All heavy atoms as a GROMACS GRO file, in nm:
protein
  655
    1MET      N    1  11.480  16.313   5.078
    1MET     CA    2  11.378  16.397   5.028
    1MET      C    3  11.263  16.394   5.127
    1MET      O    4  11.233  16.296   5.187
    1MET     CB    5  11.317  16.330   4.897
    1MET     CG    6  11.425  16.357   4.774
    1MET     SD    7  11.351  16.288   4.629
    1MET     CE    8  11.520  16.247   4.561
    2ILE      N    9  11.194  16.503   5.124
    2ILE     CA   10  11.077  16.520   5.225
    2ILE      C   11  10.952  16.570   5.147
    2ILE      O   12  10.967  16.660   5.061
    2ILE     CB   13  11.110  16.618   5.321
    2ILE    CG1   14  11.223  16.578   5.409
    2ILE    CG2   15  10.990  16.644   5.417
    2ILE    CD1   16  11.284  16.682   5.515
    3ALA      N   17  10.847  16.498   5.168
    3ALA     CA   18  10.721  16.537   5.098
    3ALA      C   19  10.608  16.544   5.198
    3ALA      O   20  10.606  16.465   5.301
    3ALA     CB   21  10.681  16.423   4.996
    4ASP      N   22  10.514  16.634   5.184
    4ASP     CA   23  10.398  16.646   5.256
    4ASP      C   24  10.290  16.585   5.171
    4ASP      O   25  10.266  16.630   5.060
    4ASP     CB   26  10.362  16.795   5.291
    4ASP     CG   27  10.442  16.847   5.393
    4ASP    OD1   28  10.515  16.779   5.468
    4ASP    OD2   29  10.451  16.972   5.410
    5VAL      N   30  10.213  16.488   5.223
    5VAL     CA   31  10.104  16.437   5.158
    5VAL      C   32   9.973  16.472   5.229
    5VAL      O   33   9.944  16.457   5.341
    5VAL     CB   34  10.108  16.276   5.172
    5VAL    CG1   35   9.987  16.207   5.103
    5VAL    CG2   36  10.233  16.216   5.114
    6TYR      N   37   9.896  16.558   5.150
    6TYR     CA   38   9.766  16.609   5.195
    6TYR      C   39   9.661  16.515   5.152
    6TYR      O   40   9.640  16.483   5.026
    6TYR     CB   41   9.747  16.755   5.128
    6TYR     CG   42   9.845  16.854   5.183
    6TYR    CD1   43   9.970  16.863   5.118
    6TYR    CD2   44   9.811  16.948   5.274
    6TYR    CE1   45  10.053  16.968   5.170
    6TYR    CE2   46   9.892  17.037   5.318
    6TYR     CZ   47  10.030  17.044   5.262
    6TYR     OH   48  10.115  17.141   5.312
    7ILE      N   49   9.573  16.491   5.251
    7ILE     CA   50   9.452  16.402   5.224
    7ILE      C   51   9.331  16.469   5.264
    7ILE      O   52   9.328  16.538   5.367
    7ILE     CB   53   9.468  16.273   5.310
    7ILE    CG1   54   9.600  16.195   5.270
    7ILE    CG2   55   9.350  16.184   5.290
    7ILE    CD1   56   9.636  16.082   5.367
    8GLU      N   57   9.233  16.473   5.159
    8GLU     CA   58   9.111  16.546   5.196
    8GLU      C   59   8.997  16.461   5.138
    8GLU      O   60   9.015  16.381   5.064
    8GLU     CB   61   9.121  16.683   5.118
    8GLU     CG   62   9.143  16.674   4.975
    8GLU     CD   63   9.172  16.808   4.907
    8GLU    OE1   64   9.191  16.908   4.984
    8GLU    OE2   65   9.164  16.813   4.783
    9LEU      N   66   8.880  16.505   5.194
    9LEU     CA   67   8.758  16.429   5.152
    9LEU      C   68   8.720  16.475   5.003
    9LEU      O   69   8.737  16.586   4.973
    9LEU     CB   70   8.643  16.460   5.249
    9LEU     CG   71   8.660  16.401   5.379
    9LEU    CD1   72   8.556  16.462   5.480
    9LEU    CD2   73   8.657  16.252   5.379
   10LYS      N   74   8.669  16.384   4.929
   10LYS     CA   75   8.621  16.408   4.801
   10LYS      C   76   8.501  16.503   4.808
   10LYS      O   77   8.430  16.505   4.910
   10LYS     CB   78   8.574  16.287   4.721
   10LYS     CG   79   8.703  16.195   4.682
   10LYS     CD   80   8.656  16.079   4.607
   10LYS     CE   81   8.780  16.006   4.560
   10LYS     NZ   82   8.750  15.888   4.464
   11GLU      N   83   8.477  16.574   4.700
   11GLU     CA   84   8.358  16.655   4.685
   11GLU      C   85   8.232  16.575   4.711
   11GLU      O   86   8.213  16.470   4.662
   11GLU     CB   87   8.356  16.718   4.542
   11GLU     CG   88   8.254  16.829   4.529
   11GLU     CD   89   8.289  16.956   4.593
   11GLU    OE1   90   8.416  16.980   4.598
   11GLU    OE2   91   8.206  17.031   4.636
   12GLY      N   92   8.145  16.632   4.790
   12GLY     CA   93   8.016  16.564   4.826
   12GLY      C   94   8.019  16.471   4.948
   12GLY      O   95   7.915  16.431   4.987
   13VAL      N   96   8.132  16.450   5.000
   13VAL     CA   97   8.142  16.359   5.115
   13VAL      C   98   8.135  16.450   5.234
   13VAL      O   99   8.194  16.561   5.251
   13VAL     CB  100   8.280  16.282   5.118
   13VAL    CG1  101   8.292  16.202   5.250
   13VAL    CG2  102   8.299  16.186   4.993
   14THR      N  103   8.046  16.400   5.333
   14THR     CA  104   8.024  16.493   5.451
   14THR      C  105   8.140  16.495   5.533
   14THR      O  106   8.214  16.396   5.552
   14THR     CB  107   7.910  16.416   5.534
   14THR    OG1  108   7.789  16.416   5.450
   14THR    CG2  109   7.880  16.497   5.663
   15ASP      N  110   8.176  16.618   5.590
   15ASP     CA  111   8.291  16.636   5.678
   15ASP      C  112   8.243  16.678   5.808
   15ASP      O  113   8.226  16.794   5.844
   15ASP     CB  114   8.372  16.745   5.617
   15ASP     CG  115   8.501  16.780   5.691
   15ASP    OD1  116   8.528  16.717   5.793
   15ASP    OD2  117   8.588  16.860   5.641
   16PRO      N  118   8.216  16.584   5.904
   16PRO     CA  119   8.156  16.611   6.031
   16PRO      C  120   8.258  16.697   6.118
   16PRO      O  121   8.210  16.780   6.193
   16PRO     CB  122   8.122  16.482   6.098
   16PRO     CG  123   8.182  16.372   6.006
   16PRO     CD  124   8.215  16.435   5.872
   17GLU      N  125   8.378  16.675   6.102
   17GLU     CA  126   8.477  16.751   6.187
   17GLU      C  127   8.477  16.895   6.140
   17GLU      O  128   8.482  16.985   6.224
   17GLU     CB  129   8.619  16.691   6.174
   17GLU     CG  130   8.730  16.761   6.261
   17GLU     CD  131   8.856  16.693   6.242
   17GLU    OE1  132   8.879  16.605   6.155
   17GLU    OE2  133   8.945  16.741   6.318
   18GLY      N  134   8.477  16.922   6.009
   18GLY     CA  135   8.472  17.063   5.953
   18GLY      C  136   8.345  17.129   5.999
   18GLY      O  137   8.354  17.253   6.039
   19GLU      N  138   8.231  17.051   5.991
   19GLU     CA  139   8.102  17.127   6.025
   19GLU      C  140   8.096  17.159   6.177
   19GLU      O  141   8.045  17.252   6.210
   19GLU     CB  142   7.986  17.023   5.988
   19GLU     CG  143   7.958  17.029   5.834
   19GLU     CD  144   7.929  17.151   5.780
   19GLU    OE1  145   7.838  17.232   5.840
   19GLU    OE2  146   7.981  17.191   5.668
   20ALA      N  147   8.147  17.066   6.262
   20ALA     CA  148   8.146  17.092   6.407
   20ALA      C  149   8.238  17.211   6.436
   20ALA      O  150   8.204  17.284   6.522
   20ALA     CB  151   8.204  16.966   6.479
   21THR      N  152   8.350  17.221   6.365
   21THR     CA  153   8.440  17.331   6.388
   21THR      C  154   8.378  17.459   6.350
   21THR      O  155   8.387  17.567   6.417
   21THR     CB  156   8.571  17.305   6.313
   21THR    OG1  157   8.631  17.182   6.365
   21THR    CG2  158   8.673  17.418   6.343
   22LYS      N  159   8.313  17.457   6.234
   22LYS     CA  160   8.240  17.584   6.182
   22LYS      C  161   8.135  17.623   6.286
   22LYS      O  162   8.128  17.745   6.319
   22LYS     CB  163   8.185  17.551   6.044
   22LYS     CG  164   8.100  17.680   5.999
   22LYS     CD  165   8.040  17.657   5.861
   22LYS     CE  166   7.901  17.595   5.873
   22LYS     NZ  167   7.831  17.586   5.743
   23LYS      N  168   8.064  17.530   6.345
   23LYS     CA  169   7.958  17.553   6.426
   23LYS      C  170   8.021  17.615   6.560
   23LYS      O  171   7.967  17.724   6.611
   23LYS     CB  172   7.879  17.426   6.465
   23LYS     CG  173   7.770  17.453   6.553
   23LYS     CD  174   7.689  17.324   6.585
   23LYS     CE  175   7.581  17.351   6.690
   23LYS     NZ  176   7.496  17.227   6.717
   24ALA      N  177   8.130  17.556   6.611
   24ALA     CA  178   8.194  17.611   6.732
   24ALA      C  179   8.250  17.750   6.700
   24ALA      O  180   8.237  17.832   6.794
   24ALA     CB  181   8.307  17.516   6.766
   25LEU      N  182   8.304  17.773   6.595
   25LEU     CA  183   8.357  17.912   6.557
   25LEU      C  184   8.248  18.019   6.560
   25LEU      O  185   8.268  18.124   6.613
   25LEU     CB  186   8.439  17.919   6.427
   25LEU     CG  187   8.574  17.839   6.429
   25LEU    CD1  188   8.616  17.815   6.285
   25LEU    CD2  189   8.672  17.916   6.511
   26ARG      N  190   8.136  17.976   6.494
   26ARG     CA  191   8.022  18.063   6.505
   26ARG      C  192   7.975  18.090   6.637
   26ARG      O  193   7.935  18.209   6.674
   26ARG     CB  194   7.913  18.016   6.406
   26ARG     CG  195   7.958  18.032   6.257
   26ARG     CD  196   7.844  18.005   6.171
   26ARG     NE  197   7.879  18.043   6.036
   26ARG     CZ  198   7.798  18.038   5.932
   26ARG    NH1  199   7.670  17.991   5.954
   26ARG    NH2  200   7.830  18.076   5.811
   27LEU      N  201   7.966  17.990   6.727
   27LEU     CA  202   7.924  18.016   6.858
   27LEU      C  203   8.014  18.098   6.938
   27LEU      O  204   7.978  18.169   7.026
   27LEU     CB  205   7.916  17.876   6.933
   27LEU     CG  206   7.784  17.793   6.889
   27LEU    CD1  207   7.805  17.652   6.946
   27LEU    CD2  208   7.662  17.854   6.928
   28LEU      N  209   8.138  18.102   6.897
   28LEU     CA  210   8.243  18.187   6.956
   28LEU      C  211   8.246  18.328   6.899
   28LEU      O  212   8.323  18.411   6.936
   28LEU     CB  213   8.381  18.130   6.941
   28LEU     CG  214   8.404  18.014   7.031
   28LEU    CD1  215   8.539  17.944   6.982
   28LEU    CD2  216   8.408  18.043   7.174
   29GLY      N  217   8.142  18.358   6.807
   29GLY     CA  218   8.134  18.492   6.761
   29GLY      C  219   8.192  18.518   6.625
   29GLY      O  220   8.189  18.628   6.577
   30PHE      N  221   8.248  18.429   6.560
   30PHE     CA  222   8.307  18.441   6.423
   30PHE      C  223   8.206  18.410   6.319
   30PHE      O  224   8.202  18.312   6.259
   30PHE     CB  225   8.434  18.338   6.420
   30PHE     CG  226   8.540  18.362   6.505
   30PHE    CD1  227   8.561  18.288   6.621
   30PHE    CD2  228   8.626  18.477   6.496
   30PHE    CE1  229   8.659  18.316   6.717
   30PHE    CE2  230   8.731  18.491   6.582
   30PHE     CZ  231   8.749  18.422   6.692
   31LYS      N  232   8.117  18.496   6.309
   31LYS     CA  233   8.008  18.492   6.227
   31LYS      C  234   8.033  18.499   6.069
   31LYS      O  235   7.956  18.452   5.990
   31LYS     CB  236   7.893  18.606   6.255
   31LYS     CG  237   7.849  18.605   6.393
   31LYS     CD  238   7.783  18.484   6.430
   31LYS     CE  239   7.730  18.495   6.579
   31LYS     NZ  240   7.676  18.372   6.641
   32LYS      N  241   8.148  18.538   6.036
   32LYS     CA  242   8.183  18.553   5.896
   32LYS      C  243   8.245  18.424   5.830
   32LYS      O  244   8.258  18.407   5.714
   32LYS     CB  245   8.289  18.659   5.869
   32LYS     CG  246   8.233  18.807   5.907
   32LYS     CD  247   8.322  18.914   5.875
   32LYS     CE  248   8.267  19.043   5.922
   32LYS     NZ  249   8.354  19.160   5.904
   33VAL      N  250   8.257  18.324   5.920
   33VAL     CA  251   8.318  18.195   5.867
   33VAL      C  252   8.204  18.130   5.783
   33VAL      O  253   8.095  18.096   5.823
   33VAL     CB  254   8.352  18.102   5.984
   33VAL    CG1  255   8.392  17.961   5.930
   33VAL    CG2  256   8.464  18.161   6.069
   34LYS      N  257   8.238  18.103   5.653
   34LYS     CA  258   8.146  18.043   5.560
   34LYS      C  259   8.148  17.898   5.563
   34LYS      O  260   8.049  17.824   5.549
   34LYS     CB  261   8.177  18.101   5.421
   34LYS     CG  262   8.140  18.241   5.397
   34LYS     CD  263   8.170  18.289   5.263
   34LYS     CE  264   8.084  18.230   5.159
   34LYS     NZ  265   8.101  18.278   5.019
   35SER      N  266   8.273  17.842   5.578
   35SER     CA  267   8.286  17.692   5.565
   35SER      C  268   8.425  17.655   5.630
   35SER      O  269   8.508  17.736   5.629
   35SER     CB  270   8.274  17.628   5.431
   35SER     OG  271   8.384  17.682   5.345
   36VAL      N  272   8.431  17.530   5.683
   36VAL     CA  273   8.551  17.477   5.742
   36VAL      C  274   8.564  17.333   5.677
   36VAL      O  275   8.461  17.258   5.685
   36VAL     CB  276   8.558  17.481   5.887
   36VAL    CG1  277   8.679  17.420   5.943
   36VAL    CG2  278   8.541  17.623   5.950
   37SER      N  279   8.677  17.294   5.635
   37SER     CA  280   8.695  17.158   5.591
   37SER      C  281   8.829  17.101   5.663
   37SER      O  282   8.920  17.183   5.680
   37SER     CB  283   8.711  17.150   5.440
   37SER     OG  284   8.816  17.220   5.397
   38SER      N  285   8.830  16.984   5.692
   38SER     CA  286   8.941  16.915   5.754
   38SER      C  287   9.026  16.846   5.658
   38SER      O  288   8.988  16.802   5.554
   38SER     CB  289   8.893  16.821   5.861
   38SER     OG  290   8.822  16.719   5.809
   39ARG      N  291   9.159  16.857   5.681
   39ARG     CA  292   9.254  16.791   5.597
   39ARG      C  293   9.356  16.720   5.686
   39ARG      O  294   9.380  16.763   5.799
   39ARG     CB  295   9.330  16.886   5.501
   39ARG     CG  296   9.239  16.922   5.392
   39ARG     CD  297   9.314  17.037   5.307
   39ARG     NE  298   9.226  17.066   5.196
   39ARG     CZ  299   9.122  17.132   5.193
   39ARG    NH1  300   9.050  17.147   5.308
   39ARG    NH2  301   9.057  17.154   5.080
   40LYS      N  302   9.414  16.620   5.633
   40LYS     CA  303   9.521  16.542   5.712
   40LYS      C  304   9.651  16.562   5.644
   40LYS      O  305   9.654  16.551   5.512
   40LYS     CB  306   9.488  16.403   5.726
   40LYS     CG  307   9.575  16.320   5.820
   40LYS     CD  308   9.536  16.172   5.815
   40LYS     CE  309   9.413  16.160   5.884
   40LYS     NZ  310   9.368  16.012   5.905
   41VAL      N  311   9.765  16.574   5.699
   41VAL     CA  312   9.892  16.596   5.632
   41VAL      C  313   9.992  16.497   5.704
   41VAL      O  314  10.006  16.499   5.822
   41VAL     CB  315   9.952  16.742   5.648
   41VAL    CG1  316  10.082  16.743   5.578
   41VAL    CG2  317   9.859  16.844   5.595
   42PHE      N  318  10.050  16.421   5.620
   42PHE     CA  319  10.164  16.329   5.664
   42PHE      C  320  10.296  16.388   5.606
   42PHE      O  321  10.310  16.411   5.476
   42PHE     CB  322  10.152  16.189   5.611
   42PHE     CG  323  10.035  16.116   5.670
   42PHE    CD1  324   9.908  16.093   5.608
   42PHE    CD2  325  10.052  16.062   5.797
   42PHE    CE1  326   9.815  16.032   5.658
   42PHE    CE2  327   9.946  15.999   5.864
   42PHE     CZ  328   9.829  15.974   5.790
   43ARG      N  329  10.394  16.417   5.684
   43ARG     CA  330  10.525  16.451   5.635
   43ARG      C  331  10.608  16.330   5.622
   43ARG      O  332  10.641  16.273   5.722
   43ARG     CB  333  10.591  16.560   5.719
   43ARG     CG  334  10.723  16.593   5.670
   43ARG     CD  335  10.775  16.733   5.720
   43ARG     NE  336  10.706  16.834   5.649
   43ARG     CZ  337  10.726  16.962   5.656
   43ARG    NH1  338  10.817  17.013   5.747
   43ARG    NH2  339  10.659  17.053   5.587
   44ILE      N  340  10.656  16.295   5.507
   44ILE     CA  341  10.728  16.172   5.485
   44ILE      C  342  10.868  16.198   5.434
   44ILE      O  343  10.887  16.276   5.335
   44ILE     CB  344  10.666  16.085   5.380
   44ILE    CG1  345  10.518  16.047   5.434
   44ILE    CG2  346  10.739  15.959   5.351
   44ILE    CD1  347  10.439  15.964   5.330
   45GLU      N  348  10.974  16.160   5.507
   45GLU     CA  349  11.108  16.168   5.462
   45GLU      C  350  11.148  16.033   5.409
   45GLU      O  351  11.136  15.937   5.470
   45GLU     CB  352  11.202  16.202   5.588
   45GLU     CG  353  11.339  16.229   5.538
   45GLU     CD  354  11.425  16.293   5.650
   45GLU    OE1  355  11.372  16.323   5.764
   45GLU    OE2  356  11.546  16.307   5.624
   46ILE      N  357  11.186  16.035   5.282
   46ILE     CA  358  11.226  15.906   5.214
   46ILE      C  359  11.363  15.912   5.154
   46ILE      O  360  11.402  16.018   5.083
   46ILE     CB  361  11.107  15.878   5.096
   46ILE    CG1  362  11.123  15.753   5.044
   46ILE    CG2  363  11.094  15.988   5.003
   46ILE    CD1  364  11.006  15.699   4.967
   47ASP      N  365  11.434  15.806   5.149
   47ASP     CA  366  11.563  15.796   5.094
   47ASP      C  367  11.540  15.733   4.956
   47ASP      O  368  11.510  15.610   4.948
   47ASP     CB  369  11.655  15.709   5.192
   47ASP     CG  370  11.790  15.701   5.137
   47ASP    OD1  371  11.832  15.797   5.054
   47ASP    OD2  372  11.864  15.618   5.179
   48ALA      N  373  11.556  15.804   4.856
   48ALA     CA  374  11.530  15.766   4.708
   48ALA      C  375  11.634  15.819   4.626
   48ALA      O  376  11.703  15.922   4.651
   48ALA     CB  377  11.389  15.797   4.666
   49ARG      N  378  11.663  15.753   4.516
   49ARG     CA  379  11.767  15.792   4.416
   49ARG      C  380  11.721  15.914   4.327
   49ARG      O  381  11.803  15.994   4.297
   49ARG     CB  382  11.790  15.674   4.322
   49ARG     CG  383  11.862  15.562   4.394
   49ARG     CD  384  11.899  15.444   4.296
   49ARG     NE  385  11.965  15.343   4.356
   49ARG     CZ  386  11.917  15.213   4.360
   49ARG    NH1  387  11.799  15.196   4.293
   49ARG    NH2  388  11.972  15.127   4.431
   50SER      N  389  11.590  15.928   4.318
   50SER     CA  390  11.542  16.042   4.239
   50SER      C  391  11.407  16.076   4.294
   50SER      O  392  11.340  16.010   4.365
   50SER     CB  393  11.524  15.995   4.093
   50SER     OG  394  11.425  15.903   4.077
   51LYS      N  395  11.365  16.193   4.248
   51LYS     CA  396  11.218  16.243   4.292
   51LYS      C  397  11.118  16.152   4.227
   51LYS      O  398  11.018  16.125   4.293
   51LYS     CB  399  11.211  16.387   4.243
   51LYS     CG  400  11.085  16.466   4.294
   51LYS     CD  401  11.092  16.608   4.252
   51LYS     CE  402  10.987  16.687   4.322
   51LYS     NZ  403  10.979  16.829   4.287
   52GLU      N  404  11.137  16.105   4.109
   52GLU     CA  405  11.046  16.019   4.041
   52GLU      C  406  11.026  15.885   4.129
   52GLU      O  407  10.918  15.840   4.151
   52GLU     CB  408  11.089  15.980   3.910
   52GLU     CG  409  11.075  16.104   3.814
   52GLU     CD  410  11.194  16.212   3.829
   52GLU    OE1  411  11.296  16.164   3.878
   52GLU    OE2  412  11.173  16.322   3.781
   53GLU      N  413  11.134  15.826   4.171
   53GLU     CA  414  11.133  15.703   4.259
   53GLU      C  415  11.067  15.734   4.390
   53GLU      O  416  10.976  15.653   4.430
   53GLU     CB  417  11.272  15.662   4.278
   53GLU     CG  418  11.266  15.528   4.368
   53GLU     CD  419  11.414  15.491   4.409
   53GLU    OE1  420  11.509  15.554   4.369
   53GLU    OE2  421  11.416  15.390   4.492
   54ALA      N  422  11.094  15.844   4.444
   54ALA     CA  423  11.034  15.883   4.573
   54ALA      C  424  10.871  15.898   4.550
   54ALA      O  425  10.789  15.852   4.635
   54ALA     CB  426  11.089  16.007   4.623
   55GLU      N  427  10.842  15.960   4.442
   55GLU     CA  428  10.696  15.995   4.420
   55GLU      C  429  10.629  15.860   4.395
   55GLU      O  430  10.510  15.832   4.448
   55GLU     CB  431  10.675  16.085   4.304
   55GLU     CG  432  10.540  16.124   4.279
   55GLU     CD  433  10.518  16.244   4.203
   55GLU    OE1  434  10.618  16.312   4.171
   55GLU    OE2  435  10.398  16.268   4.157
   56ARG      N  436  10.689  15.759   4.320
   56ARG     CA  437  10.623  15.640   4.302
   56ARG      C  438  10.606  15.565   4.435
   56ARG      O  439  10.495  15.505   4.460
   56ARG     CB  440  10.709  15.538   4.219
   56ARG     CG  441  10.699  15.568   4.072
   56ARG     CD  442  10.761  15.464   3.989
   56ARG     NE  443  10.905  15.430   4.011
   56ARG     CZ  444  11.002  15.513   3.948
   56ARG    NH1  445  10.976  15.598   3.870
   56ARG    NH2  446  11.132  15.478   3.991
   57GLU      N  447  10.705  15.570   4.530
   57GLU     CA  448  10.693  15.497   4.651
   57GLU      C  449  10.579  15.561   4.746
   57GLU      O  450  10.511  15.488   4.801
   57GLU     CB  451  10.826  15.513   4.728
   57GLU     CG  452  10.936  15.416   4.681
   57GLU     CD  453  10.907  15.275   4.715
   57GLU    OE1  454  10.881  15.248   4.839
   57GLU    OE2  455  10.931  15.194   4.626
   58ILE      N  456  10.574  15.693   4.735
   58ILE     CA  457  10.478  15.771   4.824
   58ILE      C  458  10.331  15.733   4.772
   58ILE      O  459  10.238  15.718   4.841
   58ILE     CB  460  10.505  15.911   4.834
   58ILE    CG1  461  10.635  15.931   4.912
   58ILE    CG2  462  10.388  15.992   4.885
   58ILE    CD1  463  10.686  16.069   4.911
   59LYS      N  464  10.326  15.732   4.642
   59LYS     CA  465  10.196  15.698   4.576
   59LYS      C  466  10.152  15.549   4.621
   59LYS      O  467  10.031  15.534   4.653
   59LYS     CB  468  10.200  15.710   4.435
   59LYS     CG  469  10.186  15.849   4.369
   59LYS     CD  470  10.194  15.860   4.228
   59LYS     CE  471  10.184  16.008   4.180
   59LYS     NZ  472  10.176  16.022   4.038
   60LEU      N  473  10.246  15.465   4.619
   60LEU     CA  474  10.211  15.327   4.671
   60LEU      C  475  10.171  15.328   4.820
   60LEU      O  476  10.081  15.255   4.855
   60LEU     CB  477  10.334  15.227   4.651
   60LEU     CG  478  10.351  15.182   4.502
   60LEU    CD1  479  10.482  15.105   4.500
   60LEU    CD2  480  10.237  15.082   4.464
   61MET      N  481  10.238  15.413   4.898
   61MET     CA  482  10.199  15.425   5.036
   61MET      C  483  10.055  15.471   5.049
   61MET      O  484   9.976  15.415   5.133
   61MET     CB  485  10.289  15.516   5.114
   61MET     CG  486  10.436  15.473   5.127
   61MET     SD  487  10.528  15.608   5.197
   61MET     CE  488  10.691  15.559   5.146
   62CYS      N  489  10.022  15.572   4.970
   62CYS     CA  490   9.880  15.622   4.972
   62CYS      C  491   9.796  15.515   4.928
   62CYS      O  492   9.669  15.500   4.996
   62CYS     CB  493   9.873  15.738   4.882
   62CYS     SG  494   9.964  15.881   4.938
   63GLU      N  495   9.813  15.448   4.828
   63GLU     CA  496   9.717  15.340   4.775
   63GLU      C  497   9.709  15.218   4.877
   63GLU      O  498   9.592  15.169   4.884
   63GLU     CB  499   9.772  15.297   4.637
   63GLU     CG  500   9.764  15.395   4.528
   63GLU     CD  501   9.839  15.342   4.396
   63GLU    OE1  502   9.868  15.230   4.392
   63GLU    OE2  503   9.851  15.437   4.318
   64LYS      N  504   9.816  15.191   4.941
   64LYS     CA  505   9.810  15.074   5.032
   64LYS      C  506   9.762  15.100   5.168
   64LYS      O  507   9.716  15.016   5.244
   64LYS     CB  508   9.947  15.003   5.039
   64LYS     CG  509   9.985  14.941   4.901
   64LYS     CD  510  10.103  14.860   4.912
   64LYS     CE  511  10.128  14.796   4.775
   64LYS     NZ  512  10.222  14.675   4.791
   65LEU      N  513   9.781  15.230   5.217
   65LEU     CA  514   9.753  15.254   5.359
   65LEU      C  515   9.696  15.393   5.392
   65LEU      O  516   9.586  15.396   5.467
   65LEU     CB  517   9.883  15.240   5.443
   65LEU     CG  518   9.871  15.271   5.589
   65LEU    CD1  519   9.784  15.164   5.662
   65LEU    CD2  520  10.014  15.292   5.659
   66LEU      N  521   9.754  15.495   5.334
   66LEU     CA  522   9.714  15.629   5.387
   66LEU      C  523   9.582  15.687   5.345
   66LEU      O  524   9.521  15.760   5.415
   66LEU     CB  525   9.827  15.722   5.347
   66LEU     CG  526   9.972  15.693   5.388
   66LEU    CD1  527  10.063  15.796   5.335
   66LEU    CD2  528   9.975  15.694   5.542
   67VAL      N  529   9.538  15.644   5.226
   67VAL     CA  530   9.420  15.698   5.178
   67VAL      C  531   9.306  15.599   5.146
   67VAL      O  532   9.336  15.484   5.089
   67VAL     CB  533   9.454  15.777   5.027
   67VAL    CG1  534   9.332  15.827   4.964
   67VAL    CG2  535   9.558  15.872   5.049
   68ASN      N  536   9.180  15.641   5.176
   68ASN     CA  537   9.071  15.558   5.133
   68ASN      C  538   9.015  15.618   5.004
   68ASN      O  539   8.947  15.724   4.997
   68ASN     CB  540   8.961  15.573   5.247
   68ASN     CG  541   8.838  15.491   5.204
   68ASN    OD1  542   8.812  15.446   5.092
   68ASN    ND2  543   8.749  15.469   5.302
   69PRO      N  544   9.047  15.544   4.892
   69PRO     CA  545   9.013  15.609   4.763
   69PRO      C  546   8.864  15.622   4.728
   69PRO      O  547   8.831  15.701   4.649
   69PRO     CB  548   9.075  15.512   4.653
   69PRO     CG  549   9.086  15.384   4.736
   69PRO     CD  550   9.111  15.413   4.879
   70VAL      N  551   8.785  15.568   4.803
   70VAL     CA  552   8.636  15.565   4.788
   70VAL      C  553   8.593  15.714   4.835
   70VAL      O  554   8.500  15.763   4.763
   70VAL     CB  555   8.564  15.466   4.868
   70VAL    CG1  556   8.408  15.493   4.859
   70VAL    CG2  557   8.596  15.324   4.828
   71ILE      N  558   8.653  15.768   4.942
   71ILE     CA  559   8.605  15.895   4.995
   71ILE      C  560   8.714  16.009   5.000
   71ILE      O  561   8.674  16.126   5.036
   71ILE     CB  562   8.537  15.890   5.124
   71ILE    CG1  563   8.645  15.834   5.235
   71ILE    CG2  564   8.418  15.793   5.124
   71ILE    CD1  565   8.597  15.840   5.384
   72GLN      N  566   8.841  15.968   4.968
   72GLN     CA  567   8.952  16.070   4.980
   72GLN      C  568   9.025  16.088   4.855
   72GLN      O  569   9.044  15.992   4.778
   72GLN     CB  570   9.044  16.030   5.093
   72GLN     CG  571   8.971  16.027   5.230
   72GLN     CD  572   9.067  15.966   5.331
   72GLN    OE1  573   9.137  15.862   5.314
   72GLN    NE2  574   9.073  16.022   5.456
   73ASN      N  575   9.085  16.214   4.844
   73ASN     CA  576   9.181  16.253   4.747
   73ASN      C  577   9.306  16.280   4.809
   73ASN      O  578   9.310  16.312   4.931
   73ASN     CB  579   9.138  16.365   4.657
   73ASN     CG  580   9.015  16.334   4.563
   73ASN    OD1  581   9.007  16.236   4.496
   73ASN    ND2  582   8.934  16.423   4.558
   74TYR      N  583   9.414  16.271   4.745
   74TYR     CA  584   9.541  16.322   4.802
   74TYR      C  585   9.625  16.388   4.701
   74TYR      O  586   9.600  16.379   4.576
   74TYR     CB  587   9.627  16.205   4.863
   74TYR     CG  588   9.686  16.116   4.749
   74TYR    CD1  589   9.819  16.136   4.712
   74TYR    CD2  590   9.616  16.006   4.696
   74TYR    CE1  591   9.877  16.051   4.625
   74TYR    CE2  592   9.677  15.924   4.599
   74TYR     CZ  593   9.798  15.941   4.569
   74TYR     OH  594   9.861  15.866   4.471
   75TYR      N  595   9.719  16.470   4.736
   75TYR     CA  596   9.820  16.527   4.654
   75TYR      C  597   9.952  16.541   4.738
   75TYR      O  598   9.948  16.549   4.864
   75TYR     CB  599   9.777  16.658   4.594
   75TYR     CG  600   9.740  16.770   4.690
   75TYR    CD1  601   9.823  16.867   4.731
   75TYR    CD2  602   9.608  16.782   4.740
   75TYR    CE1  603   9.790  16.966   4.824
   75TYR    CE2  604   9.570  16.883   4.830
   75TYR     CZ  605   9.663  16.974   4.873
   75TYR     OH  606   9.625  17.070   4.960
   76ILE      N  607  10.059  16.541   4.659
   76ILE     CA  608  10.193  16.556   4.724
   76ILE      C  609  10.257  16.691   4.694
   76ILE      O  610  10.258  16.737   4.583
   76ILE     CB  611  10.272  16.440   4.670
   76ILE    CG1  612  10.207  16.306   4.684
   76ILE    CG2  613  10.416  16.449   4.714
   76ILE    CD1  614  10.275  16.195   4.600
   77ARG      N  615  10.310  16.757   4.805
   77ARG     CA  616  10.394  16.870   4.788
   77ARG      C  617  10.541  16.847   4.840
   77ARG      O  618  10.553  16.792   4.956
   77ARG     CB  619  10.329  16.984   4.862
   77ARG     CG  620  10.217  17.043   4.798
   77ARG     CD  621  10.193  17.194   4.812
   77ARG     NE  622  10.085  17.239   4.744
   77ARG     CZ  623   9.982  17.311   4.797
   77ARG    NH1  624   9.983  17.347   4.919
   77ARG    NH2  625   9.886  17.352   4.723
   78TRP      N  626  10.629  16.880   4.763
   78TRP     CA  627  10.772  16.848   4.808
   78TRP      C  628  10.817  16.972   4.900
   78TRP      O  629  10.793  17.088   4.870
   78TRP     CB  630  10.865  16.839   4.679
   78TRP     CG  631  10.831  16.710   4.614
   78TRP    CD1  632  10.734  16.706   4.503
   78TRP    CD2  633  10.850  16.581   4.651
   78TRP    NE1  634  10.719  16.584   4.465
   78TRP    CE2  635  10.780  16.494   4.548
   78TRP    CE3  636  10.927  16.515   4.741
   78TRP    CZ2  637  10.798  16.349   4.551
   78TRP    CZ3  638  10.936  16.380   4.754
   78TRP    CH2  639  10.870  16.305   4.662
   79VAL      N  640  10.889  16.938   5.007
   79VAL     CA  641  10.950  17.036   5.098
   79VAL      C  642  11.092  17.064   5.051
   79VAL      O  643  11.170  16.958   5.036
   79VAL     CB  644  10.943  16.979   5.244
   79VAL    CG1  645  10.998  17.079   5.338
   79VAL    CG2  646  10.795  16.939   5.269
   80GLU      N  647  11.121  17.176   5.026
   80GLU     CA  648  11.262  17.220   4.985
   80GLU      C  649  11.361  17.210   5.107
   80GLU      O  650  11.327  17.239   5.209
   80GLU     CB  651  11.269  17.343   4.917
   80GLU     CG  652  11.179  17.350   4.801
   80GLU     CD  653  11.213  17.251   4.684
   80GLU    OE1  654  11.334  17.233   4.663
   80GLU    OE2  655  11.125  17.195   4.622
   0.00000   0.00000   0.00000
């Protein structure tokens, strides 16, 4: 099974990478850009007996390593 884990900053947390990218795009003439936000994606291939077991494992990975729960949220999308 393959899952993409998307990690993004929580609402209200400053995104310096997104802001810098927006500024650079505007300097390049893309004046219609309203906002830019950064996200991180991990593609995880996992050998599990069921989708439920795989999801439990991936959630544990997020809690133990991949996500800082103070400033980040995550969601999982399964790759077909």
